[in-house]
Steps between C-alpha positions, in 0.01 A plus 500: 500500500789736574639455148161580348481820706849605387409442135179699542689792658751492214225503236304778668798723586671608175815614683523200730791350306673829421771445760609181324543674161825657393523876511494725197818678397534854639439648154399367162679587175351760268280338232719643222807327644345152481612278210264416214409132485462422130342159565188666643228614258428870454186565712407793274474297179194306397511147356513635144801720586323838503584735784234568768456875543218540753340312788185402310708280268595272791143369525487381140 
């Protein structure tokens, strides 16, 4: 029963396991300094290769 209560507390409390997680670095690099990963697809191109230019095109 004690184990079930611990699991329930963990599921209900979103930060219950936060102490066990590693900490974030003190600062993150600027987005422009991150390397491009050519293996990933361009999220702003549609399947036919045309460039998406506005938010309404994401839904189609």
